[in-house]
PyMOL Python script that loads the backbone (N, CA, C, O; Angstrom):
from pymol import cmd

cmd.read_pdbstr("""\
ATOM      1  N   SER A   1       1.306  -7.295   5.944  1.00  0.00           N
ATOM      2  CA  SER A   1       2.742  -7.326   6.019  1.00  0.00           C
ATOM      3  C   SER A   1       3.085  -7.742   7.478  1.00  0.00           C
ATOM      4  O   SER A   1       2.204  -7.716   8.338  1.00  0.00           O
ATOM      5  N   GLN A   2       4.306  -8.110   7.755  1.00  0.00           N
ATOM      6  CA  GLN A   2       4.652  -8.697   9.059  1.00  0.00           C
ATOM      7  C   GLN A   2       6.057  -8.102   9.383  1.00  0.00           C
ATOM      8  O   GLN A   2       6.943  -7.977   8.537  1.00  0.00           O
ATOM      9  N   SER A   3       6.164  -7.759  10.652  1.00  0.00           N
ATOM     10  CA  SER A   3       7.494  -7.248  11.197  1.00  0.00           C
ATOM     11  C   SER A   3       7.545  -7.660  12.679  1.00  0.00           C
ATOM     12  O   SER A   3       6.616  -8.237  13.243  1.00  0.00           O
ATOM     13  N   THR A   4       8.650  -7.334  13.233  1.00  0.00           N
ATOM     14  CA  THR A   4       8.709  -7.730  14.717  1.00  0.00           C
ATOM     15  C   THR A   4       7.860  -6.812  15.555  1.00  0.00           C
ATOM     16  O   THR A   4       7.684  -7.068  16.747  1.00  0.00           O
ATOM     17  N   PHE A   5       7.329  -5.758  14.985  1.00  0.00           N
ATOM     18  CA  PHE A   5       6.481  -4.832  15.740  1.00  0.00           C
ATOM     19  C   PHE A   5       5.077  -5.138  15.626  1.00  0.00           C
ATOM     20  O   PHE A   5       4.375  -5.146  16.637  1.00  0.00           O
ATOM     21  N   LYS A   6       4.561  -5.415  14.378  1.00  0.00           N
ATOM     22  CA  LYS A   6       3.168  -5.622  14.084  1.00  0.00           C
ATOM     23  C   LYS A   6       2.912  -6.430  12.844  1.00  0.00           C
ATOM     24  O   LYS A   6       3.641  -6.324  11.858  1.00  0.00           O
ATOM     25  N   THR A   7       1.887  -7.229  12.892  1.00  0.00           N
ATOM     26  CA  THR A   7       1.489  -8.067  11.714  1.00  0.00           C
ATOM     27  C   THR A   7       0.075  -7.494  11.241  1.00  0.00           C
ATOM     28  O   THR A   7      -0.881  -7.402  12.011  1.00  0.00           O
ATOM     29  N   THR A   8       0.042  -7.151  10.015  1.00  0.00           N
ATOM     30  CA  THR A   8      -1.270  -6.686   9.447  1.00  0.00           C
ATOM     31  C   THR A   8      -1.718  -7.528   8.261  1.00  0.00           C
ATOM     32  O   THR A   8      -0.848  -8.102   7.606  1.00  0.00           O
ATOM     33  N   GLU A   9      -3.037  -7.655   7.919  1.00  0.00           N
ATOM     34  CA  GLU A   9      -3.576  -8.367   6.811  1.00  0.00           C
ATOM     35  C   GLU A   9      -4.670  -7.519   6.270  1.00  0.00           C
ATOM     36  O   GLU A   9      -5.530  -7.048   7.014  1.00  0.00           O
ATOM     37  N   VAL A  10      -4.653  -7.314   4.974  1.00  0.00           N
ATOM     38  CA  VAL A  10      -5.733  -6.566   4.351  1.00  0.00           C
ATOM     39  C   VAL A  10      -6.323  -7.328   3.202  1.00  0.00           C
ATOM     40  O   VAL A  10      -5.628  -7.698   2.255  1.00  0.00           O
ATOM     41  N   LYS A  11      -7.657  -7.568   3.294  1.00  0.00           N
ATOM     42  CA  LYS A  11      -8.389  -8.259   2.219  1.00  0.00           C
ATOM     43  C   LYS A  11      -9.261  -7.233   1.510  1.00  0.00           C
ATOM     44  O   LYS A  11      -9.886  -6.380   2.140  1.00  0.00           O
ATOM     45  N   PHE A  12      -9.290  -7.335   0.160  1.00  0.00           N
ATOM     46  CA  PHE A  12     -10.009  -6.426  -0.535  1.00  0.00           C
ATOM     47  C   PHE A  12     -10.414  -6.936  -1.936  1.00  0.00           C
ATOM     48  O   PHE A  12      -9.854  -7.917  -2.424  1.00  0.00           O
ATOM     49  N   LYS A  13     -11.372  -6.275  -2.565  1.00  0.00           N
ATOM     50  CA  LYS A  13     -11.724  -6.622  -4.019  1.00  0.00           C
ATOM     51  C   LYS A  13     -11.244  -5.409  -4.765  1.00  0.00           C
ATOM     52  O   LYS A  13     -11.383  -4.265  -4.331  1.00  0.00           O
ATOM     53  N   LEU A  14     -10.642  -5.730  -5.971  1.00  0.00           N
ATOM     54  CA  LEU A  14     -10.117  -4.628  -6.785  1.00  0.00           C
ATOM     55  C   LEU A  14     -11.223  -3.705  -7.214  1.00  0.00           C
ATOM     56  O   LEU A  14     -12.317  -4.144  -7.568  1.00  0.00           O
ATOM     57  N   ASN A  15     -10.921  -2.369  -7.179  1.00  0.00           N
ATOM     58  CA  ASN A  15     -11.827  -1.332  -7.651  1.00  0.00           C
ATOM     59  C   ASN A  15     -13.014  -1.074  -6.747  1.00  0.00           C
ATOM     60  O   ASN A  15     -13.951  -0.378  -7.137  1.00  0.00           O
ATOM     61  N   GLU A  16     -12.986  -1.643  -5.503  1.00  0.00           N
ATOM     62  CA  GLU A  16     -14.095  -1.351  -4.533  1.00  0.00           C
ATOM     63  C   GLU A  16     -13.495  -0.756  -3.289  1.00  0.00           C
ATOM     64  O   GLU A  16     -12.559  -1.280  -2.685  1.00  0.00           O
ATOM     65  N   GLU A  17     -14.078   0.358  -2.942  1.00  0.00           N
ATOM     66  CA  GLU A  17     -13.669   1.102  -1.694  1.00  0.00           C
ATOM     67  C   GLU A  17     -13.989   0.348  -0.482  1.00  0.00           C
ATOM     68  O   GLU A  17     -15.073  -0.228  -0.405  1.00  0.00           O
ATOM     69  N   PHE A  18     -13.122   0.302   0.489  1.00  0.00           N
ATOM     70  CA  PHE A  18     -13.341  -0.365   1.746  1.00  0.00           C
ATOM     71  C   PHE A  18     -12.732   0.464   2.900  1.00  0.00           C
ATOM     72  O   PHE A  18     -11.901   1.346   2.684  1.00  0.00           O
ATOM     73  N   ASP A  19     -13.173   0.146   4.122  1.00  0.00           N
ATOM     74  CA  ASP A  19     -12.592   0.718   5.285  1.00  0.00           C
ATOM     75  C   ASP A  19     -11.310  -0.097   5.766  1.00  0.00           C
ATOM     76  O   ASP A  19     -11.334  -1.317   5.930  1.00  0.00           O
ATOM     77  N   GLU A  20     -10.278   0.637   5.958  1.00  0.00           N
ATOM     78  CA  GLU A  20      -8.966   0.041   6.380  1.00  0.00           C
ATOM     79  C   GLU A  20      -8.556   0.622   7.629  1.00  0.00           C
ATOM     80  O   GLU A  20      -8.686   1.834   7.799  1.00  0.00           O
ATOM     81  N   ILE A  21      -8.033  -0.182   8.595  1.00  0.00           N
ATOM     82  CA  ILE A  21      -7.244   0.335   9.712  1.00  0.00           C
ATOM     83  C   ILE A  21      -5.799  -0.110   9.422  1.00  0.00           C
ATOM     84  O   ILE A  21      -5.451  -1.287   9.322  1.00  0.00           O
ATOM     85  N   THR A  22      -4.984   0.980   9.298  1.00  0.00           N
ATOM     86  CA  THR A  22      -3.593   0.784   8.872  1.00  0.00           C
ATOM     87  C   THR A  22      -2.741   0.337  10.046  1.00  0.00           C
ATOM     88  O   THR A  22      -3.199   0.328  11.188  1.00  0.00           O
ATOM     89  N   ALA A  23      -1.497  -0.034   9.759  1.00  0.00           N
ATOM     90  CA  ALA A  23      -0.565  -0.503  10.737  1.00  0.00           C
ATOM     91  C   ALA A  23      -0.275   0.541  11.801  1.00  0.00           C
ATOM     92  O   ALA A  23       0.115   0.210  12.921  1.00  0.00           O
ATOM     93  N   ASP A  24      -0.470   1.818  11.438  1.00  0.00           N
ATOM     94  CA  ASP A  24      -0.243   2.880  12.369  1.00  0.00           C
ATOM     95  C   ASP A  24      -1.631   3.433  12.958  1.00  0.00           C
ATOM     96  O   ASP A  24      -1.740   4.535  13.494  1.00  0.00           O
ATOM     97  N   ASP A  25      -2.637   2.547  12.789  1.00  0.00           N
ATOM     98  CA  ASP A  25      -3.919   2.741  13.408  1.00  0.00           C
ATOM     99  C   ASP A  25      -4.794   3.946  12.745  1.00  0.00           C
ATOM    100  O   ASP A  25      -5.730   4.460  13.358  1.00  0.00           O
ATOM    101  N   ARG A  26      -4.423   4.326  11.505  1.00  0.00           N
ATOM    102  CA  ARG A  26      -5.252   5.287  10.827  1.00  0.00           C
ATOM    103  C   ARG A  26      -6.529   4.520  10.332  1.00  0.00           C
ATOM    104  O   ARG A  26      -6.497   3.338   9.992  1.00  0.00           O
ATOM    105  N   LYS A  27      -7.651   5.298  10.323  1.00  0.00           N
ATOM    106  CA  LYS A  27      -8.847   4.661   9.715  1.00  0.00           C
ATOM    107  C   LYS A  27      -9.040   5.373   8.422  1.00  0.00           C
ATOM    108  O   LYS A  27      -9.311   6.573   8.381  1.00  0.00           O
ATOM    109  N   THR A  28      -8.898   4.615   7.353  1.00  0.00           N
ATOM    110  CA  THR A  28      -8.883   5.186   5.952  1.00  0.00           C
ATOM    111  C   THR A  28      -9.967   4.583   5.135  1.00  0.00           C
ATOM    112  O   THR A  28     -10.430   3.472   5.393  1.00  0.00           O
ATOM    113  N   LYS A  29     -10.372   5.331   4.137  1.00  0.00           N
ATOM    114  CA  LYS A  29     -11.087   4.778   2.960  1.00  0.00           C
ATOM    115  C   LYS A  29     -10.104   4.411   1.953  1.00  0.00           C
ATOM    116  O   LYS A  29      -9.295   5.256   1.567  1.00  0.00           O
ATOM    117  N   THR A  30     -10.101   3.143   1.462  1.00  0.00           N
ATOM    118  CA  THR A  30      -9.080   2.635   0.624  1.00  0.00           C
ATOM    119  C   THR A  30      -9.652   2.005  -0.563  1.00  0.00           C
ATOM    120  O   THR A  30     -10.673   1.322  -0.479  1.00  0.00           O
ATOM    121  N   VAL A  31      -8.997   2.216  -1.738  1.00  0.00           N
ATOM    122  CA  VAL A  31      -9.307   1.582  -2.980  1.00  0.00           C
ATOM    123  C   VAL A  31      -8.119   0.971  -3.643  1.00  0.00           C
ATOM    124  O   VAL A  31      -7.102   1.663  -3.684  1.00  0.00           O
ATOM    125  N   VAL A  32      -8.095  -0.172  -4.148  1.00  0.00           N
ATOM    126  CA  VAL A  32      -6.979  -0.757  -4.842  1.00  0.00           C
ATOM    127  C   VAL A  32      -7.314  -1.060  -6.282  1.00  0.00           C
ATOM    128  O   VAL A  32      -8.338  -1.685  -6.560  1.00  0.00           O
ATOM    129  N   THR A  33      -6.472  -0.630  -7.206  1.00  0.00           N
ATOM    130  CA  THR A  33      -6.717  -0.850  -8.590  1.00  0.00           C
ATOM    131  C   THR A  33      -5.421  -1.446  -9.162  1.00  0.00           C
ATOM    132  O   THR A  33      -4.399  -1.549  -8.483  1.00  0.00           O
ATOM    133  N   ILE A  34      -5.517  -1.847 -10.496  1.00  0.00           N
ATOM    134  CA  ILE A  34      -4.290  -2.158 -11.227  1.00  0.00           C
ATOM    135  C   ILE A  34      -4.208  -1.150 -12.371  1.00  0.00           C
ATOM    136  O   ILE A  34      -5.143  -0.933 -13.142  1.00  0.00           O
ATOM    137  N   GLU A  35      -2.954  -0.520 -12.424  1.00  0.00           N
ATOM    138  CA  GLU A  35      -2.752   0.520 -13.397  1.00  0.00           C
ATOM    139  C   GLU A  35      -1.362   0.322 -13.964  1.00  0.00           C
ATOM    140  O   GLU A  35      -0.383   0.325 -13.218  1.00  0.00           O
ATOM    141  N   ASN A  36      -1.263   0.150 -15.264  1.00  0.00           N
ATOM    142  CA  ASN A  36      -0.026  -0.009 -15.989  1.00  0.00           C
ATOM    143  C   ASN A  36       0.787  -1.192 -15.407  1.00  0.00           C
ATOM    144  O   ASN A  36       2.013  -1.110 -15.342  1.00  0.00           O
ATOM    145  N   GLY A  37       0.138  -2.260 -14.995  1.00  0.00           N
ATOM    146  CA  GLY A  37       0.815  -3.425 -14.443  1.00  0.00           C
ATOM    147  C   GLY A  37       1.236  -3.302 -12.969  1.00  0.00           C
ATOM    148  O   GLY A  37       1.929  -4.156 -12.416  1.00  0.00           O
ATOM    149  N   LYS A  38       0.792  -2.224 -12.381  1.00  0.00           N
ATOM    150  CA  LYS A  38       1.093  -1.988 -10.902  1.00  0.00           C
ATOM    151  C   LYS A  38      -0.121  -2.096 -10.055  1.00  0.00           C
ATOM    152  O   LYS A  38      -1.213  -1.736 -10.494  1.00  0.00           O
ATOM    153  N   LEU A  39       0.025  -2.587  -8.836  1.00  0.00           N
ATOM    154  CA  LEU A  39      -1.041  -2.620  -7.891  1.00  0.00           C
ATOM    155  C   LEU A  39      -1.037  -1.308  -7.238  1.00  0.00           C
ATOM    156  O   LEU A  39      -0.044  -0.998  -6.581  1.00  0.00           O
ATOM    157  N   VAL A  40      -2.064  -0.470  -7.341  1.00  0.00           N
ATOM    158  CA  VAL A  40      -2.119   0.899  -6.736  1.00  0.00           C
ATOM    159  C   VAL A  40      -3.168   0.970  -5.670  1.00  0.00           C
ATOM    160  O   VAL A  40      -4.336   0.657  -5.902  1.00  0.00           O
ATOM    161  N   GLN A  41      -2.725   1.408  -4.430  1.00  0.00           N
ATOM    162  CA  GLN A  41      -3.496   1.511  -3.327  1.00  0.00           C
ATOM    163  C   GLN A  41      -3.654   2.955  -2.923  1.00  0.00           C
ATOM    164  O   GLN A  41      -2.661   3.640  -2.676  1.00  0.00           O
ATOM    165  N   LYS A  42      -4.877   3.430  -2.850  1.00  0.00           N
ATOM    166  CA  LYS A  42      -5.107   4.842  -2.521  1.00  0.00           C
ATOM    167  C   LYS A  42      -5.859   4.846  -1.195  1.00  0.00           C
ATOM    168  O   LYS A  42      -6.881   4.175  -1.051  1.00  0.00           O
ATOM    169  N   GLN A  43      -5.353   5.599  -0.236  1.00  0.00           N
ATOM    170  CA  GLN A  43      -5.845   5.688   1.081  1.00  0.00           C
ATOM    171  C   GLN A  43      -6.261   7.184   1.373  1.00  0.00           C
ATOM    172  O   GLN A  43      -5.443   8.082   1.175  1.00  0.00           O
ATOM    173  N   SER A  44      -7.423   7.432   1.804  1.00  0.00           N
ATOM    174  CA  SER A  44      -8.002   8.799   2.173  1.00  0.00           C
ATOM    175  C   SER A  44      -8.357   8.881   3.603  1.00  0.00           C
ATOM    176  O   SER A  44      -9.080   7.998   4.064  1.00  0.00           O
ATOM    177  N   TRP A  45      -7.938   9.827   4.351  1.00  0.00           N
ATOM    178  CA  TRP A  45      -8.460  10.061   5.758  1.00  0.00           C
ATOM    179  C   TRP A  45      -8.211  11.521   6.109  1.00  0.00           C
ATOM    180  O   TRP A  45      -7.208  12.117   5.718  1.00  0.00           O
ATOM    181  N   ASP A  46      -9.119  12.053   6.829  1.00  0.00           N
ATOM    182  CA  ASP A  46      -8.981  13.457   7.427  1.00  0.00           C
ATOM    183  C   ASP A  46      -8.517  14.489   6.351  1.00  0.00           C
ATOM    184  O   ASP A  46      -7.689  15.351   6.647  1.00  0.00           O
ATOM    185  N   GLY A  47      -9.053  14.396   5.108  1.00  0.00           N
ATOM    186  CA  GLY A  47      -8.674  15.318   4.093  1.00  0.00           C
ATOM    187  C   GLY A  47      -7.254  15.038   3.493  1.00  0.00           C
ATOM    188  O   GLY A  47      -6.780  15.854   2.703  1.00  0.00           O
ATOM    189  N   LYS A  48      -6.600  13.977   3.823  1.00  0.00           N
ATOM    190  CA  LYS A  48      -5.298  13.584   3.266  1.00  0.00           C
ATOM    191  C   LYS A  48      -5.424  12.351   2.415  1.00  0.00           C
ATOM    192  O   LYS A  48      -6.378  11.578   2.494  1.00  0.00           O
ATOM    193  N   GLU A  49      -4.331  12.204   1.537  1.00  0.00           N
ATOM    194  CA  GLU A  49      -4.344  11.051   0.719  1.00  0.00           C
ATOM    195  C   GLU A  49      -2.943  10.581   0.557  1.00  0.00           C
ATOM    196  O   GLU A  49      -2.008  11.361   0.380  1.00  0.00           O
ATOM    197  N   THR A  50      -2.807   9.191   0.626  1.00  0.00           N
ATOM    198  CA  THR A  50      -1.614   8.439   0.336  1.00  0.00           C
ATOM    199  C   THR A  50      -1.754   7.507  -0.749  1.00  0.00           C
ATOM    200  O   THR A  50      -2.811   6.882  -0.830  1.00  0.00           O
ATOM    201  N   THR A  51      -0.815   7.315  -1.622  1.00  0.00           N
ATOM    202  CA  THR A  51      -0.838   6.376  -2.700  1.00  0.00           C
ATOM    203  C   THR A  51       0.377   5.498  -2.499  1.00  0.00           C
ATOM    204  O   THR A  51       1.486   5.954  -2.218  1.00  0.00           O
ATOM    205  N   VAL A  52       0.086   4.113  -2.670  1.00  0.00           N
ATOM    206  CA  VAL A  52       1.179   3.230  -2.663  1.00  0.00           C
ATOM    207  C   VAL A  52       1.000   2.386  -3.889  1.00  0.00           C
ATOM    208  O   VAL A  52      -0.045   1.776  -4.118  1.00  0.00           O
ATOM    209  N   GLU A  53       2.169   2.370  -4.757  1.00  0.00           N
ATOM    210  CA  GLU A  53       2.252   1.656  -5.953  1.00  0.00           C
ATOM    211  C   GLU A  53       3.171   0.457  -5.691  1.00  0.00           C
ATOM    212  O   GLU A  53       4.272   0.623  -5.166  1.00  0.00           O
ATOM    213  N   ARG A  54       2.718  -0.760  -6.058  1.00  0.00           N
ATOM    214  CA  ARG A  54       3.489  -1.894  -5.856  1.00  0.00           C
ATOM    215  C   ARG A  54       3.732  -2.616  -7.190  1.00  0.00           C
ATOM    216  O   ARG A  54       2.800  -2.770  -7.979  1.00  0.00           O
ATOM    217  N   GLU A  55       4.961  -3.057  -7.451  1.00  0.00           N
ATOM    218  CA  GLU A  55       5.230  -3.784  -8.693  1.00  0.00           C
ATOM    219  C   GLU A  55       6.387  -4.731  -8.447  1.00  0.00           C
ATOM    220  O   GLU A  55       7.185  -4.510  -7.537  1.00  0.00           O
ATOM    221  N   VAL A  56       6.485  -5.736  -9.211  1.00  0.00           N
ATOM    222  CA  VAL A  56       7.553  -6.768  -9.082  1.00  0.00           C
ATOM    223  C   VAL A  56       8.608  -6.389 -10.228  1.00  0.00           C
ATOM    224  O   VAL A  56       8.264  -6.286 -11.406  1.00  0.00           O
ATOM    225  N   ASP A  57       9.841  -6.202  -9.811  1.00  0.00           N
ATOM    226  CA  ASP A  57      10.930  -5.855 -10.773  1.00  0.00           C
ATOM    227  C   ASP A  57      12.154  -6.705 -10.427  1.00  0.00           C
ATOM    228  O   ASP A  57      12.669  -6.670  -9.310  1.00  0.00           O
ATOM    229  N   ASP A  58      12.602  -7.472 -11.434  1.00  0.00           N
ATOM    230  CA  ASP A  58      13.833  -8.372 -11.156  1.00  0.00           C
ATOM    231  C   ASP A  58      13.696  -9.266  -9.909  1.00  0.00           C
ATOM    232  O   ASP A  58      14.649  -9.472  -9.157  1.00  0.00           O
ATOM    233  N   GLY A  59      12.416  -9.809  -9.716  1.00  0.00           N
ATOM    234  CA  GLY A  59      12.197 -10.620  -8.593  1.00  0.00           C
ATOM    235  C   GLY A  59      12.025 -10.027  -7.204  1.00  0.00           C
ATOM    236  O   GLY A  59      11.901 -10.741  -6.209  1.00  0.00           O
ATOM    237  N   LYS A  60      12.022  -8.662  -7.168  1.00  0.00           N
ATOM    238  CA  LYS A  60      11.817  -7.977  -5.992  1.00  0.00           C
ATOM    239  C   LYS A  60      10.554  -7.165  -5.978  1.00  0.00           C
ATOM    240  O   LYS A  60      10.193  -6.583  -7.002  1.00  0.00           O
ATOM    241  N   LEU A  61       9.848  -7.099  -4.828  1.00  0.00           N
ATOM    242  CA  LEU A  61       8.647  -6.265  -4.850  1.00  0.00           C
ATOM    243  C   LEU A  61       9.063  -4.872  -4.418  1.00  0.00           C
ATOM    244  O   LEU A  61       9.675  -4.682  -3.367  1.00  0.00           O
ATOM    245  N   ILE A  62       8.728  -3.929  -5.228  1.00  0.00           N
ATOM    246  CA  ILE A  62       9.100  -2.505  -5.027  1.00  0.00           C
ATOM    247  C   ILE A  62       7.764  -1.775  -4.713  1.00  0.00           C
ATOM    248  O   ILE A  62       6.815  -1.831  -5.495  1.00  0.00           O
ATOM    249  N   ALA A  63       7.722  -1.083  -3.535  1.00  0.00           N
ATOM    250  CA  ALA A  63       6.627  -0.326  -3.032  1.00  0.00           C
ATOM    251  C   ALA A  63       7.054   1.191  -2.983  1.00  0.00           C
ATOM    252  O   ALA A  63       8.018   1.573  -2.320  1.00  0.00           O
ATOM    253  N   ARG A  64       6.300   1.984  -3.701  1.00  0.00           N
ATOM    254  CA  ARG A  64       6.509   3.413  -3.720  1.00  0.00           C
ATOM    255  C   ARG A  64       5.338   4.171  -3.081  1.00  0.00           C
ATOM    256  O   ARG A  64       4.248   4.222  -3.649  1.00  0.00           O
ATOM    257  N   CYS A  65       5.566   4.759  -1.896  1.00  0.00           N
ATOM    258  CA  CYS A  65       4.565   5.439  -1.092  1.00  0.00           C
ATOM    259  C   CYS A  65       4.686   6.906  -1.332  1.00  0.00           C
ATOM    260  O   CYS A  65       5.750   7.488  -1.121  1.00  0.00           O
ATOM    261  N   THR A  66       3.615   7.518  -1.771  1.00  0.00           N
ATOM    262  CA  THR A  66       3.638   8.987  -2.001  1.00  0.00           C
ATOM    263  C   THR A  66       2.507   9.736  -1.158  1.00  0.00           C
ATOM    264  O   THR A  66       1.337   9.354  -1.128  1.00  0.00           O
ATOM    265  N   MET A  67       2.967  10.778  -0.522  1.00  0.00           N
ATOM    266  CA  MET A  67       2.033  11.645   0.167  1.00  0.00           C
ATOM    267  C   MET A  67       2.492  13.122  -0.124  1.00  0.00           C
ATOM    268  O   MET A  67       3.529  13.581   0.353  1.00  0.00           O
ATOM    269  N   GLY A  68       1.665  13.815  -0.923  1.00  0.00           N
ATOM    270  CA  GLY A  68       2.144  15.154  -1.381  1.00  0.00           C
ATOM    271  C   GLY A  68       3.403  14.989  -2.141  1.00  0.00           C
ATOM    272  O   GLY A  68       3.510  14.183  -3.065  1.00  0.00           O
ATOM    273  N   LYS A  69       4.399  15.802  -1.718  1.00  0.00           N
ATOM    274  CA  LYS A  69       5.604  15.765  -2.530  1.00  0.00           C
ATOM    275  C   LYS A  69       6.675  14.801  -1.860  1.00  0.00           C
ATOM    276  O   LYS A  69       7.833  14.762  -2.275  1.00  0.00           O
ATOM    277  N   VAL A  70       6.244  14.062  -0.847  1.00  0.00           N
ATOM    278  CA  VAL A  70       7.154  13.105  -0.134  1.00  0.00           C
ATOM    279  C   VAL A  70       6.995  11.735  -0.752  1.00  0.00           C
ATOM    280  O   VAL A  70       5.869  11.270  -0.924  1.00  0.00           O
ATOM    281  N   VAL A  71       8.099  11.070  -1.093  1.00  0.00           N
ATOM    282  CA  VAL A  71       8.053   9.765  -1.603  1.00  0.00           C
ATOM    283  C   VAL A  71       9.035   8.802  -0.914  1.00  0.00           C
ATOM    284  O   VAL A  71      10.230   9.068  -0.789  1.00  0.00           O
ATOM    285  N   ALA A  72       8.451   7.642  -0.466  1.00  0.00           N
ATOM    286  CA  ALA A  72       9.272   6.703   0.221  1.00  0.00           C
ATOM    287  C   ALA A  72       9.329   5.449  -0.631  1.00  0.00           C
ATOM    288  O   ALA A  72       8.295   5.041  -1.160  1.00  0.00           O
ATOM    289  N   LEU A  73      10.468   4.826  -0.789  1.00  0.00           N
ATOM    290  CA  LEU A  73      10.630   3.668  -1.624  1.00  0.00           C
ATOM    291  C   LEU A  73      11.096   2.501  -0.739  1.00  0.00           C
ATOM    292  O   LEU A  73      12.078   2.615  -0.005  1.00  0.00           O
ATOM    293  N   ARG A  74      10.354   1.353  -0.829  1.00  0.00           N
ATOM    294  CA  ARG A  74      10.728   0.206   0.019  1.00  0.00           C
ATOM    295  C   ARG A  74      10.933  -0.942  -0.989  1.00  0.00           C
ATOM    296  O   ARG A  74      10.164  -1.058  -1.943  1.00  0.00           O
ATOM    297  N   THR A  75      11.936  -1.773  -0.794  1.00  0.00           N
ATOM    298  CA  THR A  75      12.232  -2.946  -1.588  1.00  0.00           C
ATOM    299  C   THR A  75      12.177  -4.130  -0.747  1.00  0.00           C
ATOM    300  O   THR A  75      12.830  -4.212   0.293  1.00  0.00           O
ATOM    301  N   TYR A  76      11.377  -5.092  -1.195  1.00  0.00           N
ATOM    302  CA  TYR A  76      11.239  -6.388  -0.457  1.00  0.00           C
ATOM    303  C   TYR A  76      11.881  -7.437  -1.219  1.00  0.00           C
ATOM    304  O   TYR A  76      11.673  -7.450  -2.432  1.00  0.00           O
ATOM    305  N   VAL A  77      12.669  -8.370  -0.675  1.00  0.00           N
ATOM    306  CA  VAL A  77      13.358  -9.474  -1.279  1.00  0.00           C
ATOM    307  C   VAL A  77      12.823 -10.678  -0.643  1.00  0.00           C
ATOM    308  O   VAL A  77      12.812 -10.794   0.582  1.00  0.00           O
ATOM    309  N   LYS A  78      12.347 -11.644  -1.493  1.00  0.00           N
ATOM    310  CA  LYS A  78      11.921 -12.938  -0.876  1.00  0.00           C
ATOM    311  C   LYS A  78      13.152 -13.690  -0.354  1.00  0.00           C
ATOM    312  O   LYS A  78      14.218 -13.721  -0.970  1.00  0.00           O
ATOM    313  N   GLU A  79      12.930 -14.306   0.846  1.00  0.00           N
ATOM    314  CA  GLU A  79      13.997 -15.121   1.453  1.00  0.00           C
ATOM    315  C   GLU A  79      13.983 -16.444   0.802  1.00  0.00           C
ATOM    316  O   GLU A  79      12.923 -16.956   0.440  1.00  0.00           O
ATOM    317  N   ALA A  80      15.168 -17.034   0.637  1.00  0.00           N
ATOM    318  CA  ALA A  80      15.337 -18.345   0.057  1.00  0.00           C
ATOM    319  C   ALA A  80      14.857 -19.415   0.872  1.00  0.00           C
ATOM    320  O   ALA A  80      14.948 -20.579   0.480  1.00  0.00           O
TER     321      ALA A  80
END
""", "prot")
cmd.dss("prot")
cmd.show_as("cartoon", "prot")
cmd.util.cbc("prot")
cmd.orient("prot")
């Protein structure tokens, strides 16, 4: 992803765990799968886990990030 603050790039193979350094500098064990047509990214670190589900809906990329009972929803729109 890219923002005015930081640009990150993640390369992975589906269903294979890899070491990831996140945009906020966490060192995680991450695995990405496809479930029910969604790209599902699970990150584990220090006994914690975050799940990010991504899907395309009506031309928009929807990312749902879950940690425990907290859910954040981000919507990305492609610029023309």
